[in-house]
VOBA-638439 format. One record per residue (C-alpha): x, y, z; chain. Coordinates in pm, 1 decimal. Example, Ala and Ser with C-alpha at 12.3 -4.5 7.8 and 13.67 -1.06 7.14 Angstrom:
# residues 2
+----------+----------+----------+--------+
:       c1 :       c2 :       c3 : chaine :
+----------+----------+----------+--------+
:   1230.0 :   -450.0 :    780.0 :      A :
:   1367.0 :   -106.0 :    714.0 :      A :
+----------+----------+----------+--------+
//
This chain:
# residues 391
+----------+----------+----------+--------+
:       c1 :       c2 :       c3 : chaine :
+----------+----------+----------+--------+
:   4998.9 :  -9480.9 :   1225.0 :      A :
:   4956.7 :  -9829.0 :   1105.1 :      A :
:   5089.6 : -10127.6 :   1350.1 :      A :
:   5198.8 : -10443.1 :   1269.2 :      A :
:   5008.8 : -10716.0 :   1483.3 :      A :
:   4956.1 : -11091.6 :   1462.2 :      A :
:   4544.5 : -11018.1 :   1438.7 :      A :
:   4366.8 : -10783.8 :   1247.6 :      A :
:   4077.3 : -10736.3 :   1474.9 :      A :
:   3983.1 : -10886.0 :   1830.6 :      A :
:   3629.7 : -10890.0 :   1938.6 :      A :
:   3636.8 : -10853.7 :   2283.4 :      A :
:   3307.6 : -10943.6 :   2444.8 :      A :
:   3224.0 : -11275.0 :   2192.6 :      A :
:   3006.5 : -11463.6 :   2428.3 :      A :
:   2776.7 : -11161.5 :   2530.6 :      A :
:   2442.2 : -11126.0 :   2356.5 :      A :
:   2577.4 : -10853.0 :   2100.9 :      A :
:   2908.0 : -10973.2 :   2083.8 :      A :
:   2808.5 : -11290.9 :   1927.1 :      A :
:   2579.3 : -11121.2 :   1691.8 :      A :
:   2938.3 : -10929.0 :   1589.6 :      A :
:   3118.8 : -11207.0 :   1545.1 :      A :
:   2837.3 : -11366.1 :   1345.8 :      A :
:   2851.4 : -11122.8 :   1102.8 :      A :
:   3221.4 : -11099.0 :   1071.8 :      A :
:   3224.6 : -11494.1 :    990.9 :      A :
:   2947.4 : -11453.8 :    744.6 :      A :
:   3096.8 : -11143.6 :    603.8 :      A :
:   3463.9 : -11175.1 :    584.2 :      A :
:   3577.2 : -11515.4 :    770.1 :      A :
:   3515.0 : -11737.7 :    471.3 :      A :
:   3729.8 : -11567.1 :    255.2 :      A :
:   3983.6 : -11451.0 :    507.3 :      A :
:   3985.7 : -11109.4 :    401.1 :      A :
:   4024.4 : -11024.3 :    763.4 :      A :
:   4216.8 : -11196.2 :   1041.0 :      A :
:   3982.1 : -11175.4 :   1340.6 :      A :
:   3968.0 : -11364.8 :   1699.3 :      A :
:   3653.5 : -11377.8 :   1959.4 :      A :
:   3813.3 : -11268.1 :   2319.9 :      A :
:   3640.5 : -11314.3 :   2647.3 :      A :
:   3704.2 : -11422.9 :   3019.2 :      A :
:   3627.5 : -11801.3 :   2980.5 :      A :
:   3791.0 : -12022.3 :   2702.3 :      A :
:   3551.0 : -12297.9 :   2746.3 :      A :
:   3260.5 : -12077.0 :   2710.2 :      A :
:   3445.5 : -11876.8 :   2392.4 :      A :
:   3481.5 : -12270.2 :   2246.6 :      A :
:   3071.4 : -12338.0 :   2284.4 :      A :
:   2990.0 : -11994.7 :   2136.9 :      A :
:   3236.4 : -12050.0 :   1823.1 :      A :
:   3121.2 : -12383.1 :   1809.6 :      A :
:   2737.5 : -12256.8 :   1839.2 :      A :
:   2763.1 : -12013.4 :   1558.0 :      A :
:   2929.0 : -12239.0 :   1300.3 :      A :
:   3280.4 : -12061.7 :   1319.8 :      A :
:   3592.4 : -12202.5 :   1181.0 :      A :
:   3786.1 : -12385.0 :   1446.3 :      A :
:   4104.2 : -12194.1 :   1343.2 :      A :
:   3956.2 : -11841.3 :   1460.0 :      A :
:   4188.7 : -11768.8 :   1723.6 :      A :
:   4048.4 : -11760.2 :   2104.1 :      A :
:   4200.1 : -11511.3 :   2330.0 :      A :
:   4120.3 : -11523.5 :   2713.1 :      A :
:   4126.9 : -11168.1 :   2850.6 :      A :
:   3982.2 : -11038.6 :   3162.9 :      A :
:   3848.9 : -10647.1 :   3280.9 :      A :
:   3991.0 : -10745.5 :   3617.4 :      A :
:   4290.3 : -10874.3 :   3476.9 :      A :
:   4525.1 : -10532.7 :   3343.2 :      A :
:   4789.6 : -10777.2 :   3225.1 :      A :
:   4572.2 : -10996.9 :   3020.8 :      A :
:   4427.1 : -10687.2 :   2851.6 :      A :
:   4742.6 : -10545.0 :   2800.3 :      A :
:   4845.4 : -10876.2 :   2605.5 :      A :
:   4552.4 : -10904.5 :   2434.7 :      A :
:   4580.5 : -10529.3 :   2286.0 :      A :
:   4914.0 : -10579.4 :   2202.0 :      A :
:   4802.2 : -10909.7 :   1972.5 :      A :
:   4559.5 : -10684.2 :   1758.2 :      A :
:   4562.9 : -10387.1 :   1506.5 :      A :
:   4191.4 : -10318.7 :   1618.6 :      A :
:   4026.3 : -10390.1 :   1938.2 :      A :
:   3669.6 : -10412.8 :   1950.1 :      A :
:   3451.6 : -10422.7 :   2270.4 :      A :
:   3128.2 : -10491.1 :   2339.0 :      A :
:   3181.2 : -10505.9 :   2743.1 :      A :
:   2982.3 : -10257.5 :   2920.3 :      A :
:   2916.0 : -10083.7 :   3083.8 :      A :
:   3210.2 :  -9915.4 :   2954.0 :      A :
:   3276.5 :  -9679.6 :   3284.5 :      A :
:   3303.1 : -10005.9 :   3504.9 :      A :
:   3492.0 : -10218.1 :   3233.3 :      A :
:   3650.9 : -10031.7 :   2975.4 :      A :
:   3892.1 :  -9766.8 :   3151.6 :      A :
:   4176.4 :  -9993.1 :   3138.8 :      A :
:   4128.5 : -10118.0 :   2796.0 :      A :
:   4140.0 :  -9737.9 :   2698.2 :      A :
:   4441.7 :  -9688.6 :   2879.3 :      A :
:   4590.9 : -10003.1 :   2674.6 :      A :
:   4486.8 :  -9911.8 :   2350.5 :      A :
:   4626.1 :  -9560.5 :   2374.2 :      A :
:   4946.1 :  -9674.9 :   2525.2 :      A :
:   5013.0 :  -9918.0 :   2280.5 :      A :
:   4883.9 :  -9773.1 :   1964.7 :      A :
:   4621.9 : -10001.5 :   1887.3 :      A :
:   4307.3 :  -9857.3 :   1712.0 :      A :
:   3973.5 :  -9923.4 :   1943.5 :      A :
:   3612.4 :  -9934.5 :   1884.3 :      A :
:   3325.1 :  -9973.6 :   2130.0 :      A :
:   2931.5 :  -9909.4 :   2152.2 :      A :
:   2961.0 :  -9647.2 :   2438.1 :      A :
:   2675.5 :  -9424.7 :   2532.9 :      A :
:   2828.0 :  -9318.1 :   2839.8 :      A :
:   2901.6 :  -8941.7 :   2821.0 :      A :
:   3058.7 :  -8847.0 :   3154.4 :      A :
:   3297.6 :  -9162.0 :   3094.8 :      A :
:   3417.2 :  -9049.1 :   2764.8 :      A :
:   3455.6 :  -8731.7 :   2883.3 :      A :
:   3678.6 :  -8868.3 :   3162.3 :      A :
:   3899.4 :  -9128.6 :   2895.3 :      A :
:   3938.8 :  -8772.5 :   2660.1 :      A :
:   4109.7 :  -8582.0 :   2907.2 :      A :
:   4280.1 :  -8894.4 :   3066.0 :      A :
:   4445.9 :  -9048.5 :   2745.9 :      A :
:   4375.8 :  -8807.5 :   2456.3 :      A :
:   4751.8 :  -8734.2 :   2444.1 :      A :
:   4856.3 :  -9079.9 :   2453.2 :      A :
:   4615.1 :  -9202.6 :   2206.6 :      A :
:   4771.8 :  -8923.8 :   1964.7 :      A :
:   5154.4 :  -8974.1 :   2080.2 :      A :
:   5108.0 :  -9365.4 :   1986.1 :      A :
:   4902.8 :  -9339.3 :   1663.7 :      A :
:   4605.7 :  -9525.8 :   1843.1 :      A :
:   4278.4 :  -9398.1 :   1696.9 :      A :
:   4017.7 :  -9413.5 :   1978.8 :      A :
:   3653.9 :  -9424.6 :   1852.6 :      A :
:   3323.5 :  -9399.2 :   2072.3 :      A :
:   2994.7 :  -9492.1 :   1998.7 :      A :
:   2984.3 :  -9715.2 :   1670.2 :      A :
:   2653.0 :  -9831.2 :   1725.3 :      A :
:   2337.3 :  -9694.3 :   1693.4 :      A :
:   2471.7 :  -9466.0 :   1946.5 :      A :
:   2555.4 :  -9229.5 :   1728.7 :      A :
:   2680.2 :  -9317.8 :   1383.3 :      A :
:   2292.2 :  -9309.9 :   1194.2 :      A :
:   2320.8 :  -8921.5 :   1365.7 :      A :
:   2650.8 :  -8847.2 :   1355.7 :      A :
:   2750.3 :  -8997.5 :   1002.6 :      A :
:   2374.3 :  -8863.1 :    918.6 :      A :
:   2445.8 :  -8478.0 :    995.3 :      A :
:   2813.3 :  -8532.2 :    793.4 :      A :
:   2597.9 :  -8645.5 :    479.7 :      A :
:   2393.3 :  -8357.7 :    531.1 :      A :
:   2670.3 :  -8121.8 :    550.3 :      A :
:   2877.7 :  -8237.4 :    287.7 :      A :
:   2554.7 :  -8220.0 :     13.3 :      A :
:   2480.3 :  -7870.4 :    204.5 :      A :
:   2837.5 :  -7744.4 :     90.9 :      A :
:   2807.7 :  -7856.6 :   -268.0 :      A :
:   2444.7 :  -7717.3 :   -287.7 :      A :
:   2493.3 :  -7361.7 :   -118.7 :      A :
:   2840.8 :  -7340.7 :    -70.1 :      A :
:   2841.0 :  -7376.5 :    257.7 :      A :
:   2747.2 :  -7551.6 :    555.5 :      A :
:   2428.5 :  -7541.2 :    730.0 :      A :
:   2462.2 :  -7399.1 :   1071.9 :      A :
:   2092.3 :  -7534.1 :   1212.4 :      A :
:   2014.0 :  -7908.0 :   1176.1 :      A :
:   1734.3 :  -8097.4 :   1318.1 :      A :
:   1764.1 :  -8471.9 :   1382.0 :      A :
:   1411.7 :  -8630.0 :   1375.3 :      A :
:   1359.5 :  -9030.5 :   1436.6 :      A :
:   1045.1 :  -9079.3 :   1210.1 :      A :
:   1021.7 :  -9492.6 :   1268.8 :      A :
:   1234.3 :  -9679.8 :   1545.2 :      A :
:   1127.0 : -10047.4 :   1551.6 :      A :
:   1297.6 : -10261.2 :   1799.7 :      A :
:   1459.6 : -10234.1 :   2166.1 :      A :
:   1714.3 : -10063.2 :   2353.0 :      A :
:   1993.0 : -10344.9 :   2438.5 :      A :
:   2031.3 : -10448.3 :   2807.0 :      A :
:   2419.5 : -10305.7 :   2757.3 :      A :
:   2254.1 :  -9954.0 :   2726.4 :      A :
:   2011.4 :  -9988.2 :   2972.5 :      A :
:   2294.5 : -10098.1 :   3185.7 :      A :
:   2524.9 :  -9830.7 :   3109.3 :      A :
:   2203.9 :  -9553.6 :   3169.5 :      A :
:   2174.6 :  -9729.6 :   3503.6 :      A :
:   2525.6 :  -9687.5 :   3607.2 :      A :
:   2535.1 :  -9357.5 :   3530.0 :      A :
:   2277.8 :  -9265.0 :   3718.4 :      A :
:   2422.2 :  -9453.6 :   4020.0 :      A :
:   2771.1 :  -9273.5 :   3950.5 :      A :
:   2592.2 :  -8920.7 :   3910.3 :      A :
:   2440.2 :  -8968.8 :   4243.0 :      A :
:   2781.8 :  -9028.9 :   4403.5 :      A :
:   2902.5 :  -8751.4 :   4228.0 :      A :
:   2698.3 :  -8452.7 :   4171.0 :      A :
:   2951.2 :  -8256.2 :   3972.9 :      A :
:   2886.7 :  -8502.0 :   3693.8 :      A :
:   2536.3 :  -8402.3 :   3601.1 :      A :
:   2710.2 :  -8099.5 :   3468.0 :      A :
:   2869.0 :  -8293.9 :   3255.0 :      A :
:   2569.5 :  -8475.5 :   3151.5 :      A :
:   2359.0 :  -8164.0 :   3083.2 :      A :
:   2651.6 :  -7981.1 :   2909.5 :      A :
:   2587.2 :  -8065.7 :   2525.3 :      A :
:   2957.7 :  -7928.8 :   2454.4 :      A :
:   3093.2 :  -8141.8 :   2745.4 :      A :
:   3313.8 :  -8358.5 :   2496.2 :      A :
:   3461.1 :  -8060.6 :   2313.6 :      A :
:   3750.0 :  -8029.4 :   2536.6 :      A :
:   3711.0 :  -7591.4 :   2664.6 :      A :
:   3511.9 :  -7517.2 :   2348.2 :      A :
:   3124.4 :  -7420.6 :   2410.3 :      A :
:   2912.8 :  -7288.8 :   2128.1 :      A :
:   2629.4 :  -7110.8 :   2093.8 :      A :
:   2284.1 :  -7204.9 :   2327.5 :      A :
:   2119.1 :  -7503.3 :   2214.8 :      A :
:   1786.8 :  -7641.3 :   2226.1 :      A :
:   1699.6 :  -7848.8 :   2510.0 :      A :
:   1469.4 :  -8114.3 :   2315.4 :      A :
:   1330.9 :  -8190.1 :   2637.9 :      A :
:    947.9 :  -8075.6 :   2620.4 :      A :
:    687.4 :  -8154.5 :   2333.1 :      A :
:    624.4 :  -7907.9 :   2094.8 :      A :
:    452.6 :  -7869.1 :   1740.0 :      A :
:    679.9 :  -7818.6 :   1424.2 :      A :
:    486.8 :  -7660.2 :   1159.5 :      A :
:    783.5 :  -7704.7 :    896.3 :      A :
:    751.9 :  -8059.8 :    952.4 :      A :
:    387.8 :  -8085.6 :   1047.7 :      A :
:    420.9 :  -8314.4 :   1340.2 :      A :
:    426.5 :  -8276.2 :   1695.5 :      A :
:    802.6 :  -8392.2 :   1833.6 :      A :
:    882.4 :  -8587.2 :   2147.1 :      A :
:   1227.5 :  -8571.8 :   2352.1 :      A :
:   1435.9 :  -8863.8 :   2241.7 :      A :
:   1617.1 :  -9099.1 :   2472.4 :      A :
:   1944.6 :  -9104.6 :   2307.8 :      A :
:   1981.4 :  -8711.8 :   2201.4 :      A :
:   2182.3 :  -8649.0 :   2540.7 :      A :
:   2501.4 :  -8882.3 :   2377.2 :      A :
:   2407.9 :  -8833.1 :   2015.3 :      A :
:   2395.3 :  -8431.1 :   2061.1 :      A :
:   2755.3 :  -8418.7 :   2243.8 :      A :
:   2902.3 :  -8699.1 :   1964.4 :      A :
:   2774.8 :  -8454.8 :   1709.8 :      A :
:   2916.6 :  -8135.3 :   1861.2 :      A :
:   3283.2 :  -8301.0 :   1910.5 :      A :
:   3265.6 :  -8408.7 :   1554.2 :      A :
:   3214.4 :  -8069.6 :   1436.7 :      A :
:   3516.4 :  -7957.2 :   1688.9 :      A :
:   3739.3 :  -8245.8 :   1565.2 :      A :
:   3668.3 :  -8156.7 :   1208.4 :      A :
:   3788.8 :  -7775.0 :   1270.9 :      A :
:   3416.6 :  -7660.6 :   1311.7 :      A :
:   3338.0 :  -7741.4 :    971.5 :      A :
:   2956.4 :  -7722.2 :   1027.4 :      A :
:   3071.4 :  -7339.5 :   1207.5 :      A :
:   3120.7 :  -7204.6 :   1492.7 :      A :
:   2768.2 :  -7112.5 :   1561.2 :      A :
:   2641.0 :  -7469.7 :   1470.3 :      A :
:   2280.2 :  -7525.7 :   1667.9 :      A :
:   2143.0 :  -7921.6 :   1643.1 :      A :
:   1894.6 :  -8095.3 :   1839.7 :      A :
:   1722.2 :  -8452.5 :   1803.6 :      A :
:   1331.1 :  -8551.5 :   1883.8 :      A :
:   1118.7 :  -8802.3 :   1779.8 :      A :
:    827.7 :  -8708.5 :   1556.1 :      A :
:    498.4 :  -8843.9 :   1665.2 :      A :
:    238.6 :  -8730.1 :   1404.0 :      A :
:     -3.2 :  -8418.0 :   1366.4 :      A :
:   -343.8 :  -8346.3 :   1543.1 :      A :
:   -451.0 :  -8435.8 :   1888.3 :      A :
:   -312.8 :  -8786.6 :   1843.5 :      A :
:     48.9 :  -8669.4 :   1787.4 :      A :
:     16.4 :  -8452.0 :   2064.3 :      A :
:   -111.5 :  -8725.4 :   2323.1 :      A :
:    177.8 :  -8964.8 :   2180.3 :      A :
:    457.8 :  -8652.7 :   2232.6 :      A :
:    321.7 :  -8570.7 :   2577.7 :      A :
:    305.2 :  -8987.5 :   2644.6 :      A :
:    683.8 :  -9033.0 :   2544.7 :      A :
:    773.6 :  -8700.6 :   2752.1 :      A :
:    632.9 :  -8859.9 :   3059.6 :      A :
:    769.8 :  -9202.8 :   3044.8 :      A :
:    981.0 :  -9298.3 :   3281.9 :      A :
:   1017.9 :  -9681.5 :   3210.3 :      A :
:   1363.9 :  -9709.0 :   3145.5 :      A :
:   1483.2 :  -9672.2 :   3483.7 :      A :
:   1286.7 :  -9949.6 :   3583.4 :      A :
:   1346.9 : -10193.1 :   3246.4 :      A :
:   1460.3 : -10508.2 :   3418.0 :      A :
:   1671.8 : -10655.4 :   3125.8 :      A :
:   2001.5 : -10704.3 :   3182.2 :      A :
:   2375.1 : -10696.0 :   2960.6 :      A :
:   2319.2 : -11021.0 :   2774.5 :      A :
:   1957.0 : -11052.6 :   2718.8 :      A :
:   1798.4 : -10929.6 :   2400.6 :      A :
:   1519.9 : -11012.3 :   2076.4 :      A :
:   1462.5 : -11319.6 :   1925.6 :      A :
:   1642.5 : -11338.0 :   1562.2 :      A :
:   1292.2 : -11266.2 :   1426.2 :      A :
:   1243.0 : -10972.6 :   1611.6 :      A :
:   1599.0 : -10833.7 :   1524.4 :      A :
:   1515.7 : -10892.1 :   1158.8 :      A :
:   1176.4 : -10757.6 :   1162.5 :      A :
:   1315.7 : -10425.7 :   1330.1 :      A :
:   1413.5 : -10093.7 :   1154.0 :      A :
:   1479.3 :  -9737.7 :   1174.9 :      A :
:   1452.0 :  -9403.4 :    974.0 :      A :
:   1591.1 :  -9116.8 :   1090.2 :      A :
:   1528.2 :  -8736.3 :    880.5 :      A :
:   1794.7 :  -8439.9 :    917.0 :      A :
:   1688.8 :  -8102.2 :    815.3 :      A :
:   1916.0 :  -7816.5 :    760.6 :      A :
:   1837.2 :  -7466.5 :    692.5 :      A :
:   2050.6 :  -7129.2 :    674.2 :      A :
:   1993.7 :  -6759.4 :    730.7 :      A :
:   1855.6 :  -6712.8 :    343.0 :      A :
:   1577.2 :  -6963.7 :    422.9 :      A :
:   1735.6 :  -7251.2 :    232.1 :      A :
:   1640.8 :  -7585.8 :    352.6 :      A :
:   1807.8 :  -7952.4 :    244.1 :      A :
:   1700.9 :  -8283.9 :    388.6 :      A :
:   1840.3 :  -8619.3 :    444.9 :      A :
:   1764.7 :  -8956.9 :    576.7 :      A :
:   1922.1 :  -9257.1 :    706.3 :      A :
:   1745.2 :  -9573.5 :    730.6 :      A :
:   1836.9 :  -9900.0 :    864.8 :      A :
:   1712.2 : -10239.7 :    825.0 :      A :
:   1734.5 : -10418.6 :   1151.5 :      A :
:   1641.0 : -10338.0 :   1491.7 :      A :
:   1843.0 : -10041.0 :   1589.7 :      A :
:   1978.9 : -10175.8 :   1907.7 :      A :
:   2135.8 : -10503.4 :   1834.5 :      A :
:   2069.9 : -10614.3 :   1440.4 :      A :
:   2192.1 : -10310.7 :   1322.5 :      A :
:   2430.7 : -10195.3 :   1605.4 :      A :
:   2628.1 : -10520.0 :   1555.0 :      A :
:   2708.7 : -10452.7 :   1189.4 :      A :
:   2805.8 : -10082.7 :   1212.0 :      A :
:   3070.7 : -10170.6 :   1467.9 :      A :
:   3195.5 : -10430.0 :   1285.4 :      A :
:   3226.2 : -10232.2 :    985.7 :      A :
:   3354.5 :  -9940.3 :   1179.2 :      A :
:   3681.5 : -10173.5 :   1301.4 :      A :
:   3721.5 : -10301.4 :    922.6 :      A :
:   3711.6 :  -9980.7 :    826.8 :      A :
:   3967.9 :  -9882.3 :   1062.6 :      A :
:   4177.1 : -10171.1 :   1003.7 :      A :
:   4150.4 : -10098.5 :    609.5 :      A :
:   4229.1 :  -9734.1 :    609.4 :      A :
:   4546.6 :  -9693.3 :    873.6 :      A :
:   4601.7 :  -9379.2 :    768.5 :      A :
:   4279.7 :  -9202.5 :    754.0 :      A :
:   4375.2 :  -9004.4 :   1049.2 :      A :
:   4632.3 :  -8961.4 :   1298.3 :      A :
:   4592.8 :  -9080.4 :   1655.7 :      A :
:   4339.2 :  -8956.0 :   1884.6 :      A :
:   3987.2 :  -8992.6 :   2066.2 :      A :
:   3717.7 :  -8965.5 :   1786.9 :      A :
:   3393.5 :  -8963.1 :   1734.9 :      A :
:   3278.9 :  -9202.6 :   1407.1 :      A :
:   3237.5 :  -8925.7 :   1132.3 :      A :
:   3570.6 :  -8735.0 :   1182.8 :      A :
:   3763.9 :  -9080.8 :   1215.7 :      A :
:   3580.3 :  -9280.8 :    906.7 :      A :
:   3365.5 :  -9008.3 :    700.6 :      A :
:   3260.9 :  -9124.1 :    367.7 :      A :
:   3474.4 :  -9424.8 :    424.0 :      A :
:   3237.3 :  -9558.4 :    689.7 :      A :
:   2926.0 :  -9404.2 :    461.1 :      A :
:   3027.8 :  -9604.6 :    184.7 :      A :
:   3062.7 :  -9949.7 :    348.7 :      A :
:   2783.9 :  -9918.7 :    578.2 :      A :
:   2551.9 :  -9883.6 :    227.8 :      A :
:   2750.5 : -10173.3 :     62.3 :      A :
:   2750.2 : -10421.0 :    363.9 :      A :
:   2548.3 : -10314.1 :    665.2 :      A :
:   2196.3 : -10226.6 :    520.0 :      A :
:   2210.1 :  -9870.8 :    580.6 :      A :
:   2096.3 :  -9597.4 :    334.6 :      A :
:   2206.5 :  -9230.3 :    304.5 :      A :
:   2008.1 :  -9006.9 :    115.6 :      A :
:   1892.0 :  -8676.0 :     35.5 :      A :
:   1538.3 :  -8600.4 :     12.8 :      A :
:   1285.3 :  -8353.3 :   -148.0 :      A :
+----------+----------+----------+--------+
//
């Protein structure tokens, strides 16, 4: 459902580290020629003015004052825009009223959420309201989980064309990841662990690969929690820290796509560390690393522009079927995953929803079923990502 509003996109959290990057990107990509009518939002008018001036953004870009602790201000903000883009996390602390307001008002929504227990809660609480209002609520529109979710979707479209059917088994393997996770991602991880300590039942949600498929359970999935040597890839593989959220999102995508990948679809995600003793040693070191829980970075902290520019990532997807046929694809990004690339991905997701109001009906989505090839095309044209088949 398309809604007619004063603004196209509001960036909520515009004065934060990632929010600033989103605003800088929107200004560079869309602000000059006026293709997208967007605004900056946050708790402090003075800070919004300062950031707008610091980034060299035109003074006629609207500023919206809203505070997660003031539900009335959230409702007012949501009512002004067609798409609400939020970088204000952890979402389990600051996002629930925002999702509720968007679902009720028919306002589209994108975030950077990597908090599956909260997503599970939001689906149950607001899924029907979003369907009724036409709001398209799309979680995880950053490094978790766009390269992985759309990477599997891209591979499966190619498999259907090549083999006449999707492949029931896909491996996601990170070949390169140069860059750091955001302070917001770390804060979300810590908030989730703290919540799980108080609510032990949450552990079941965190451990279940089908936690976001609303009652559907598929076949048993690989755990991906121990180092393994993979002969077909001639490499050791180690646990990948984002797998617990990405796998859930990919199974939700399959669920929302009517099990397009198959009822018995199997997916896991790991980090390639190379062959031989060196590869094994690295895989075991990665598996034993617990530093994320003790990382001191806070939301709003991040790398320098040079560090962001020098980052990159490369993810391989390997699909196979019962006939022994194999198909491979890769997704690569030209900036560090947690900041430079993520800010472009969420911005393009918001524009994609704005420019394609009738692509899907209201509901709570993951990126692939909500935006499919439309977003793949945008990301390749504008955001430095490449999707390609490999031999």
